[in-house]
C-alpha positions in Angstrom: -39.5 -3.2 19.1 -41.2 -7.6 19.1 -39.2 -9.8 21.1 -38.8 -11.2 17.7 -36.5 -8.2 17.2 -34.7 -7.9 20.6 -33.6 -11.9 20.2 -32.3 -11.6 16.5 -30.8 -8.7 17.2 -29.3 -9.8 20.8 -28.1 -12.8 18.7 -26.2 -10.6 16.2 -24.2 -7.8 18.2 -22.2 -10.6 20.0 -20.3 -12.2 17.2 -20.5 -8.7 15.1 -17.9 -7.0 17.5 -16.3 -10.5 18.3 -15.2 -10.7 14.3 -14.6 -7.1 14.4 -12.2 -7.1 17.0 -10.6 -10.2 15.5 -10.0 -9.6 12.1 -8.8 -5.8 13.1 -5.8 -8.0 15.4 -5.2 -10.0 12.7 -4.4 -6.9 10.1 -2.5 -5.0 12.9 -0.3 -8.2 13.2 0.4 -7.9 9.8 1.1 -4.8 9.6 3.8 -5.3 12.6 5.1 -8.6 10.5 5.2 -6.9 7.3 7.4 -3.8 9.2 9.2 -5.6 11.9 12.7 -4.8 10.2 11.8 -1.1 10.5 10.4 -1.3 13.9 13.3 -2.9 15.7 16.3 -1.2 17.5 15.0 2.3 16.4 13.7 3.1 20.5 10.0 3.7 20.5 8.5 5.2 22.7 4.9 3.7 23.9 2.9 6.7 22.9 4.2 6.7 19.3 3.7 3.1 19.0 0.6 3.3 20.1 -0.7 6.1 18.3 0.7 4.3 14.8 -1.5 1.2 16.2 -4.5 3.7 16.6 -4.3 4.7 12.9 -4.0 1.7 11.2 -7.0 -0.1 13.8 -9.1 2.6 11.9 -8.0 1.8 8.0 -8.8 -1.7 8.9 -11.7 -1.2 10.0 -13.8 -0.5 6.7 -12.7 -3.8 5.3 -13.4 -5.8 8.7 -17.3 -4.6 8.3 -18.2 -7.1 5.5 -17.1 -9.8 7.3 -17.7 -9.3 10.6 -21.5 -8.6 8.8 -21.2 -11.7 6.9 -19.9 -13.9 9.5 -22.4 -12.6 12.5 -25.3 -13.0 10.0 -24.8 -16.0 9.4 -24.0 -17.5 12.7 -27.3 -15.6 13.9 -29.7 -17.4 11.5 -27.5 -20.7 11.6 -27.8 -21.0 15.4 -31.6 -20.2 14.8 -31.8 -22.6 12.0 -29.9 -25.2 14.3 -32.5 -24.9 17.3 -35.8 -25.2 15.6 -36.6 -21.3 16.3 -37.0 -20.3 12.3 -39.0 -23.7 12.0 -41.1 -21.9 15.4 -41.1 -18.8 13.2 -42.5 -19.9 10.1 -45.0 -22.3 11.6 -46.6 -19.3 13.8 -47.1 -17.2 10.4 -43.5 -15.1 10.6 -41.9 -15.3 7.3 -38.2 -15.8 6.2 -37.7 -11.9 5.1 -40.2 -10.7 8.3 -37.2 -12.6 11.0 -34.6 -10.4 8.6 -36.2 -7.2 8.8 -34.4 -5.5 11.6 -30.8 -6.9 10.6 -31.5 -5.6 7.2 -31.9 -1.9 8.6 -29.0 -2.8 11.0 -26.6 -3.9 7.7 -28.3 -1.1 5.8 -27.1 1.7 9.0 -23.8 0.2 9.2 -22.8 0.5 5.2 -24.1 4.3 5.9 -21.3 4.3 8.5 -19.0 2.9 6.4 -19.5 5.5 3.8 -19.0 8.6 6.3 -16.0 6.6 7.9 -14.2 6.3 4.3 -15.1 10.0 3.5 -14.2 11.5 6.6 -12.1 9.3 8.5 -9.8 7.3 6.5 -8.3 10.0 4.6 -7.3 11.2 8.0 -6.2 8.1 9.3 -4.3 7.3 6.1 -2.3 10.5 6.1 -1.3 10.2 9.9 -0.7 6.9 10.0 1.4 6.5 6.8 3.2 9.9 7.4 4.1 8.4 11.2 5.2 5.3 9.3 7.6 7.1 7.2 9.5 8.9 10.1 9.5 5.5 11.6 11.1 4.1 8.8 13.5 6.9 8.1 14.5 7.1 11.5 18.1 6.1 12.3 18.7 3.1 14.9 19.5 3.1 18.1 23.4 3.2 19.1 24.9 -0.3 18.7 28.4 -0.8 19.4 29.6 -4.0 17.9 32.9 -5.0 18.7 35.7 -4.6 16.9 33.7 -2.9 13.9 34.0 1.0 13.4 30.2 2.8 14.0 30.1 5.5 12.0 26.0 6.4 12.0 26.8 9.3 14.8 27.5 12.4 12.7 31.4 13.4 12.8 32.6 11.0 14.4 33.8 7.2 13.7 33.9 5.1 17.4 35.5 1.3 17.4 35.8 -0.8 20.4 37.9 -4.1 20.8 35.6 -5.4 23.7 32.0 -3.9 25.7 31.2 -5.3 28.8 27.2 -4.6 29.7 26.3 -2.8 33.0 23.6 -3.4 34.5 20.2 -2.5 33.8 20.0 -0.3 37.0 23.6 1.0 36.0 24.0 4.3 36.0 27.6 3.9 34.6 26.4 2.4 32.0 28.6 -0.2 29.9 32.2 -0.4 30.1 34.4 -0.8 27.1 38.1 -1.7 26.6 40.3 -0.1 23.4 38.7 2.7 22.4 39.2 4.3 19.2 37.6 7.6 18.2 38.2 9.6 14.8 36.6 13.4 15.3 36.0 14.3 11.4 34.6 17.6 10.0 30.7 17.3 8.8 31.7 19.9 6.1 34.9 20.2 4.2 35.1 16.4 3.7 38.4 16.6 1.7 40.6 17.6 4.7 40.3 13.9 6.3 40.7 13.3 10.0 41.9 16.1 12.1 41.6 14.2 15.3 41.8 10.5 17.0 41.8 10.1 20.7 42.6 6.6 22.0 41.7 5.2 25.5 42.3 1.7 27.5 39.1 2.0 28.7 35.7 3.6 29.3 32.3 3.9 29.8 29.1 4.9 27.8 26.0 6.5 29.2 22.6 8.6 28.0 21.9 11.4 30.1 18.6 11.7 31.7 16.8 13.5 29.0 18.1 10.7 26.2 19.2 13.9 24.2 23.2 13.4 24.9 25.6 10.5 24.5 28.6 10.4 27.2 31.7 8.9 26.5 33.9 8.6 30.2 37.6 7.6 29.4 40.8 6.4 30.9 43.9 6.4 30.7 44.8 7.8 26.7 46.0 10.4 24.5 44.0 12.5 22.2 46.1 13.7 19.2 45.3 16.5 16.9 46.3 18.3 14.2 46.2 21.9 13.2 46.8 23.3 9.8 47.9 27.7 9.5 46.5 27.8 5.9 43.4 25.7 5.9 44.9 23.5 3.1 44.7 19.4 2.7 46.7 18.2 5.6 48.0 15.3 3.7 49.5 15.4 -0.1 48.6 12.2 -2.5 51.3 10.0 -1.5 50.6 10.7 2.2 53.4 13.5 2.9 52.2 15.9 5.6 51.9 19.7 4.2 54.5 21.9 5.6 51.8 24.0 7.8 50.9 21.6 9.5 50.8 21.5 13.3 50.8 18.0 15.6 49.4 18.4 19.6 49.2 15.6 21.9 47.2 16.1 25.5 47.2 13.1 27.6 44.4 12.2 30.1 43.5 10.2 32.7 39.5 10.9 32.7 37.8 12.5 30.1 34.5 13.1 28.7 33.7 13.2 25.7 29.8 14.8 25.1 28.1 14.0 21.7 24.4 15.3 20.8 21.7 12.5 19.8 19.6 14.9 17.8 19.9 13.0 14.4 18.6 9.9 16.6 15.1 9.2 17.1 12.0 10.4 15.3 11.3 13.7 13.2 7.6 14.7 12.2 7.9 15.2 8.2 5.6 18.0 7.1 2.5 15.4 6.3 1.3 18.1 3.4 4.3 16.2 1.5 1.8 13.0 1.2 -1.3 14.6 0.9 -1.3 14.4 -3.2 -2.2 10.6 -2.5 -5.5 9.2 -3.4 -6.3 7.3 -0.4 -5.9 10.8 1.5 -8.8 12.3 0.0 -12.6 12.9 0.1 -14.9 12.7 -2.3 -14.9 16.7 -2.9 -11.2 16.4 -3.5 -11.2 13.5 -5.3 -14.2 15.0 -8.0 -11.8 18.4 -7.5 -8.4 16.7 -8.6 -10.5 13.9 -10.9 -11.6 16.9 -13.5 -8.2 19.0 -13.3 -6.5 16.1 -14.2 -8.7 15.4 -16.9 -8.6 19.2 -18.3 -4.7 18.6 -17.9 -4.9 15.6 -20.3 -7.2 16.8 -22.8 -5.6 20.1 -23.4 -1.9 18.5 -23.4 -3.3 15.4 -25.8 -5.2 18.5 -28.6 -1.4 20.5 -28.0 0.6 17.5 -29.4 -0.7 17.6 -33.0 0.4 21.5 -32.9 3.8 21.1 -31.4 4.5 18.2 -33.6 4.7 20.6 -36.6 8.5 21.6 -35.7 9.7 18.4 -37.0 8.2 18.5 -40.2 9.6 20.6 -43.5 6.9 20.0 -46.2 3.7 18.7 -44.9 2.3 21.7 -42.6 3.4 24.6 -45.0 0.7 26.7 -46.4 -1.2 26.2 -49.7 -0.6 30.0 -51.0 3.3 28.9 -50.4 2.9 26.5 -53.5 0.9 28.4 -55.4 3.1 31.2 -55.7 4.8 29.6 -58.6 3.1 27.7 -61.6 5.6 24.7 -62.9 4.4 23.4 -66.0 5.7 20.5 -68.4 8.0 21.0 -70.8 11.4 19.8 -72.5 13.1 21.1 -69.1 11.5 18.0 -67.8 13.8 15.3 -69.8 17.0 17.0 -69.7 16.6 16.9 -65.9 15.7 13.6 -65.9 18.8 12.2 -68.3 21.4 14.1 -65.5 22.9 11.7 -63.4 22.0 12.1 -59.6 24.1 13.1 -57.2 24.8 11.1 -53.9 23.8 13.3 -51.2 24.6 11.8 -47.9 24.0 14.7 -45.6 20.2 15.1 -46.9 19.4 11.0 -46.0 21.7 11.6 -42.6 18.7 14.7 -41.7 16.1 12.8 -43.1 17.1 10.0 -40.1 18.1 11.9 -38.2 14.6 13.6 -38.1 12.5 10.2 -38.5 14.3 9.7 -35.3 13.7 13.2 -33.6 9.7 12.0 -34.5 9.8 9.0 -33.0 11.3 9.9 -29.7 9.0 13.0 -29.6 5.7 10.6 -30.3 6.8 8.1 -27.7 7.6 10.2 -25.1 4.1 11.7 -25.5 2.4 8.8 -25.6 4.3 7.7 -22.4 3.6 11.4 -20.4 -0.1 11.0 -21.8 -0.5 7.0 -20.5 0.9 8.3 -16.9 -1.7 11.3 -16.9 -4.5 9.1 -18.0 -3.5 6.2 -15.1 -3.7 9.0 -12.3 -7.0 10.0 -13.6 -8.4 6.2 -13.6 -6.5 5.7 -9.9 -8.6 9.5 -8.6 -11.4 7.7 -10.2 -11.4 4.4 -8.6 -10.8 5.6 -5.2 -14.0 7.6 -5.8 -16.0 4.3 -6.8 -14.2 2.7 -3.4 -15.9 5.1 -1.1 -19.4 3.5 -2.6 -18.1 -0.1 -3.4 -17.1 -1.0 0.6 -20.0 0.6 2.1 -22.5 -1.7 -0.8 -20.4 -5.0 0.0 -21.6 -4.9 3.6 -25.1 -5.1 2.0 -24.0 -7.7 0.3 -22.3 -9.8 2.6 -26.0 -9.4 4.9 -27.5 -10.9 2.0 -25.0 -14.2 1.5 -24.6 -14.4 5.6 -28.1 -14.9 6.4 -29.6 -16.3 3.5 -26.3 -19.1 4.0 -27.1 -19.2 7.8 -31.0 -20.1 7.0 -29.9 -22.4 4.9 -27.2 -24.4 6.6 -29.0 -24.2 10.2 -25.7 -24.6 11.8 -24.3 -21.9 14.4 -21.0 -21.8 16.5 -17.7 -21.0 15.3 -17.2 -24.4 12.9 -19.0 -24.4 9.6 -20.1 -20.5 9.6 -16.7 -19.8 9.8 -15.1 -21.7 7.0 -18.2 -20.4 4.7 -17.7 -16.7 5.7 -13.9 -16.9 5.3 -14.4 -18.2 1.9 -16.9 -15.5 0.8 -14.8 -12.4 2.2 -11.4 -14.5 0.3 -13.3 -14.3 -2.8 -14.6 -10.6 -2.3 -10.9 -9.5 -1.1 -9.5 -11.3 -4.6 -12.1 -9.6 -7.2 -11.7 -6.5 -5.4 -7.9 -6.5 -6.0 -8.5 -8.0 -9.5 -11.0 -5.4 -10.5 -8.7 -2.7 -9.4 -5.7 -4.3 -11.4 -7.2 -3.9 -14.4 -8.8 -0.6 -14.1 -5.6 0.6 -13.2 -4.0 -0.5 -16.1 -6.8 0.3 -18.2 -8.0 -3.5 -19.0 -11.7 -2.5 -18.3 -13.8 0.3 -17.4 -13.1 2.1 -14.0 -16.8 1.8 -13.0 -16.6 -1.8 -14.0 -13.4 -2.7 -12.5 -14.1 -0.9 -9.2 -17.9 -2.3 -8.6 -16.5 -6.3 -10.2 -17.2 -7.5 -6.7 -20.3 -6.4 -6.1 -21.7 -7.2 -9.0 -20.8 -10.7 -9.4 -21.7 -11.3 -5.5 -24.9 -9.4 -5.8 -26.4 -12.1 -8.0 -25.3 -15.1 -5.6 -26.8 -13.3 -2.8 -30.3 -12.8 -4.5 -30.3 -16.2 -5.1 -29.7 -17.6 -1.8 -32.4 -15.8 -0.5 -34.8 -17.0 -3.2 -33.4 -20.4 -1.9 -33.7 -20.0 1.8 -37.3 -18.4 1.1 -38.1 -21.7 -0.2 -36.5 -24.0 2.6 -34.0 -25.1 -0.1 -31.9 -28.2 1.0 -29.0 -26.6 -1.1 -26.4 -28.0 1.3 -28.2 -31.6 2.7 -26.5 -34.4 1.4 -29.0 -36.7 0.7 -30.3 -34.1 -1.9 -27.9 -35.2 -3.6 -27.6 -38.9 -3.5 -30.8 -39.3 -4.4 -30.3 -36.9 -6.8 -27.9 -39.2 -8.2 -29.5 -42.7 -7.5 -32.6 -41.2 -9.9 -29.7 -40.2 -12.5 -28.1 -43.6 -12.6 -31.5 -45.2 -12.3 -32.7 -43.1 -15.6 -29.6 -44.1 -17.0 -29.8 -47.9 -17.0 -33.9 -47.7 -18.0 -32.4 -46.2 -21.1 -29.7 -48.8 -21.7 -32.4 -51.6 -21.0 -34.6 -50.0 -23.5 -31.4 -49.8 -26.6 -30.6 -53.0 -25.6 -34.4 -54.4 -26.5 -34.2 -52.3 -29.3 -31.3 -54.0 -30.6 -32.6 -57.5 -29.4 -35.5 -57.3 -31.2 
């Protein structure tokens, strides 16, 4: 490796890893802001939260790589141009394309890594990340009793406290509660009503060391219970107790009520329930599913005509049935014409009903086939994205290196602004192409490759301008061009005035 290659590569890797880390951090903050309501009050441990951030950090790498390559290549050649190092290279007979060769090889290597990552790591990270996120979203919030409001998230219990005094964090006795009302009701046979109620003047609430059980230590209260001999409903509709009901009251000065917290916390769902999504498939699985869906769509569409014959009475009857009796002209036709038409409302109603059935059958089949076709489009789109995200890295390199050589500005000022503009353009075109492809408005490969189709010519044009030392972004070029245009316009007006005067 020559010294010029080491110089360029050394200028590239620093901004590349810095930009990659910043973009991953921004996308993770976006995730936290979007799901902040699902994270709060769930009592997540650091291991679970760390695993969630790790999975989604992996998912952001394919999106962050194009921006990192764009900005780092732009800054690299911008710094070389700003400090006249590109000028020195050209004066020594080294062309711009030769200077770009080491970064071109690196960009191709990053593209290959992005393809492998999209095909092997991203499906696994999608499955792990979104299944864990679903479990966090469906987990119950931690126990939070509010004053004067019944808390009903504990299965089999309804709890209300009049006043709640928060205890010290290092206290093992928990919070001090005043005026407790605890209803115990069965989780099965809800029509039996509440059979037990506990009233206490005060108490404390805390959990055990393993946080598996919630303990209420109650003071100075009564436990009211009702028993039924015949397992019938305790109260009638008018509120009168049944004859078989028996009541019992137990007074206490110190009573411990232990409740399991099994229903709280995160319960892992079987990950196989999420594998149907196209984001969680590699190329081989996507190809197999696409072929299967396409064959199913073709088979279903061909069966529509044959299954629809049951809704018609005459159109699909065999010709042999019509040729069994030959009908000839005669006087009997005139006699039938002279007869008065007999009203047949039942026949008209039957025809209307049959037409409605045919319309309903056709509409349902169109909807069903459309959804099947959209499923094929989604899997095809994800197959193309395995390649488009990798190729976009090469496109971003062309744009970034060429723009850096043209503007000759380094640092985090103008290059960052230009990189963000092109990345937003890439992102918007990608989203628009995906939407059009999923809705069937454009051909799926065209929608998937739309961003690269638009940006690749721009990159090649900028590369051509950079090779010829174009002053594309110099203000003086446009000022001189404007003055020249004004001068030609004034000369033309003066010539027209001379012709008119003559």
